[in-house]
C-alpha positions as CSV (number, residue, x, y, z in Angstrom):
1,X,58.2,39.0,133.3
2,X,57.1,42.1,131.0
3,X,59.0,42.7,128.0
4,X,61.1,46.1,128.9
5,X,60.5,48.6,125.9
6,X,64.2,49.2,123.9
7,X,66.5,52.2,125.5
8,X,66.2,55.4,124.4
9,X,69.0,57.1,123.5
10,X,68.8,60.1,125.3
11,X,68.6,57.7,128.8
12,X,71.0,55.8,127.5
13,X,74.3,58.1,127.5
14,X,72.9,60.6,130.1
15,X,71.5,62.7,127.3
16,X,74.9,62.8,124.7
17,X,74.8,61.0,121.3
18,X,77.9,58.7,120.8
19,X,79.8,59.6,117.3
20,X,82.5,58.2,116.3
21,X,85.7,60.2,114.9
22,X,88.8,59.5,113.4
23,X,91.1,61.8,111.8
24,X,94.3,61.7,109.4
25,X,96.9,64.0,110.1
26,X,99.9,65.5,109.6
27,X,101.8,64.2,112.3
28,X,101.1,63.4,116.1
29,X,100.9,66.7,117.6
30,X,97.7,68.6,117.7
31,X,99.5,71.6,118.3
32,X,101.4,72.1,115.2
33,X,100.6,69.2,112.9
34,X,97.9,69.8,110.3
35,X,94.5,68.0,110.2
36,X,94.1,66.4,106.3
37,X,90.5,64.2,107.5
38,X,87.9,64.1,109.5
39,X,85.0,61.8,109.8
40,X,82.1,60.9,111.6
41,X,79.3,58.6,112.4
42,X,76.5,59.1,114.6
43,X,75.5,55.9,116.6
44,X,71.4,55.5,116.4
45,X,69.0,52.6,117.8
46,X,67.4,50.5,115.4
47,X,63.5,49.4,116.2
48,X,64.7,46.1,118.8
49,X,66.6,49.0,120.6
50,X,70.4,47.7,118.8
51,X,72.9,49.9,118.0
52,X,73.9,50.3,114.3
53,X,76.0,53.3,112.3
54,X,74.3,55.8,111.2
55,X,75.3,58.0,108.2
56,X,78.8,59.1,107.7
57,X,80.0,63.0,107.5
58,X,83.9,63.3,106.5
59,X,85.9,65.9,104.5
60,X,89.4,66.0,103.6
61,X,90.7,69.3,104.9
62,X,93.3,71.9,103.7
63,X,96.7,72.0,105.9
64,X,96.0,75.5,108.2
65,X,98.7,78.0,107.3
66,X,102.4,77.5,109.1
67,X,101.4,73.6,110.0
68,X,104.0,71.0,109.8
69,X,103.5,67.6,107.6
70,X,105.6,65.0,108.6
71,X,106.1,63.0,105.5
72,X,106.4,59.7,107.3
73,X,102.5,60.7,107.9
74,X,101.8,61.2,104.4
75,X,102.9,57.4,103.6
76,X,101.2,56.1,106.3
77,X,97.7,57.7,105.0
78,X,99.0,57.5,101.5
79,X,97.5,61.3,101.4
80,X,98.4,63.5,98.9
81,X,97.9,66.5,99.2
82,X,98.7,67.8,95.6
83,X,96.0,65.5,94.3
84,X,93.5,67.8,92.5
85,X,90.7,65.6,93.1
86,X,91.0,65.8,97.1
87,X,88.1,68.5,97.4
88,X,89.9,69.5,100.5
89,X,88.2,72.6,102.5
90,X,88.6,74.7,104.9
91,X,89.7,74.0,108.3
92,X,86.4,76.6,109.4
93,X,84.7,75.0,106.3
94,X,85.2,71.3,106.6
95,X,84.2,71.8,110.9
96,X,80.8,73.6,109.6
97,X,79.9,70.7,107.0
98,X,80.8,67.8,109.8
99,X,79.1,69.4,112.4
100,X,76.0,70.0,110.6
101,X,75.4,66.8,110.4
102,X,76.3,65.6,114.0
103,X,74.3,68.4,114.8
104,X,71.4,66.8,113.0
105,X,72.2,63.8,114.2
106,X,71.8,64.7,118.1
107,X,68.4,66.4,117.4
108,X,67.3,63.7,115.7
109,X,68.0,61.5,118.4
110,X,66.6,63.2,120.9
111,X,70.0,64.0,122.7
112,X,71.4,67.4,123.7
113,X,75.0,67.2,122.5
114,X,77.9,64.6,120.9
115,X,79.9,62.5,122.6
116,X,83.3,61.6,120.9
117,X,83.6,57.8,120.4
118,X,87.6,56.9,119.0
119,X,90.1,54.2,119.0
120,X,92.6,55.8,121.1
121,X,90.0,58.7,121.6
122,X,92.1,61.4,123.1
123,X,94.5,61.9,119.8
124,X,91.2,62.3,117.8
125,X,89.7,64.9,120.2
126,X,92.8,66.7,120.5
127,X,93.1,67.5,117.0
128,X,89.2,68.3,117.2
129,X,89.6,70.9,119.5
130,X,92.6,72.2,118.3
131,X,91.0,73.2,115.1
132,X,87.7,74.3,116.7
133,X,90.0,76.7,118.7
134,X,92.0,78.0,115.3
135,X,88.9,78.7,113.9
136,X,86.8,79.9,116.5
137,X,84.1,77.9,116.1
138,X,81.2,78.7,118.1
139,X,78.7,75.6,117.4
140,X,81.5,72.7,118.4
141,X,78.5,69.9,119.2
142,X,80.7,67.3,121.1
143,X,81.9,67.5,124.6
144,X,85.2,69.0,125.0
145,X,87.0,66.4,126.8
146,X,84.9,63.1,127.6
147,X,85.1,60.3,125.2
148,X,83.8,57.2,125.2
149,X,87.4,54.8,124.0
150,X,87.0,51.9,121.8
151,X,90.7,50.8,123.1
152,X,89.3,50.0,126.5
153,X,85.7,48.4,125.6
154,X,87.8,46.3,123.0
155,X,90.4,45.3,125.7
156,X,87.6,44.8,128.1
157,X,84.9,42.8,125.1
158,X,87.5,41.2,123.3
159,X,91.4,41.4,124.5
160,X,92.4,42.9,122.1
161,X,93.4,46.7,121.7
162,X,95.0,47.1,118.5
163,X,91.7,48.1,116.1
164,X,92.2,45.8,113.2
165,X,92.4,42.6,115.9
166,X,89.5,44.2,117.8
167,X,87.4,44.4,114.5
168,X,88.3,40.7,113.8
169,X,88.5,39.9,117.1
170,X,84.9,41.0,117.0
171,X,83.9,38.8,114.2
172,X,84.0,41.6,111.6
173,X,86.1,42.4,108.2
174,X,89.2,44.4,108.1
175,X,90.6,45.6,104.7
176,X,94.1,46.1,105.3
177,X,94.2,48.1,101.8
178,X,91.9,50.3,103.2
179,X,92.9,51.2,106.7
180,X,94.3,54.9,107.5
181,X,91.6,56.2,105.5
182,X,89.5,58.3,107.8
183,X,86.6,57.1,106.7
184,X,87.2,53.4,106.2
185,X,88.7,53.3,110.1
186,X,85.3,55.8,111.1
187,X,83.3,52.9,109.7
188,X,85.3,50.0,111.2
189,X,85.2,51.8,114.9
190,X,81.6,52.1,114.4
191,X,81.0,48.5,113.5
192,X,83.2,47.7,116.8
193,X,81.9,49.8,119.1
194,X,78.1,48.8,118.3
195,X,79.2,45.9,118.4
196,X,80.4,46.1,122.2
197,X,76.9,47.8,122.8
198,X,75.1,44.9,121.3
199,X,77.2,42.1,123.2
200,X,75.9,44.0,126.4
201,X,72.9,44.3,124.9
202,X,72.1,40.5,124.3
203,X,73.3,40.1,127.5
204,X,71.3,42.1,129.7
205,X,67.9,41.0,127.6
206,X,68.7,37.8,128.5
207,X,69.4,38.5,132.0
208,X,66.0,40.2,132.6
209,X,64.3,37.5,130.6
210,X,62.6,39.4,128.1
């Protein structure tokens, strides 16, 4: 049987580019708690048609005026809002920075739009959409409600739904000391997403006789 060419990203997900996103926040309610960190990693294809994480785009975010912050959330994330080295940007600037890199990845991969990948994706998308609405951002590259959720994928593939356990079940490294950082959690979620998709890719290649 002839070898079929590796898949192209525009055809694989109906014109969407999967982009893994993680946010760190001042609580659980996107309508009143502050967005404090955001990180995004596009998923791309290597020359053999396997999925690999792209370059991370990230920003610390200044709490918007009137937002609430639960001290318990800061205890979990370790975020110090008074740290001068944090380099936080206002929401609009933070979104501009991350969205510009996401749009570039979408264009580079020949796709039409980004689709958010997250672990409990509705949480990240909720805070993202709330920030977009607050600042009136007109160039949000993400689909407004569709997502890929690694909770579901990891539950199907490995029988695990907690991120740390799913990552380890996939044979990947997990460092609990770095957890609850937007960049680290995004990197680990991206690696998990790729592991699931590449397992399916290997299965498909084997079945097709390549």
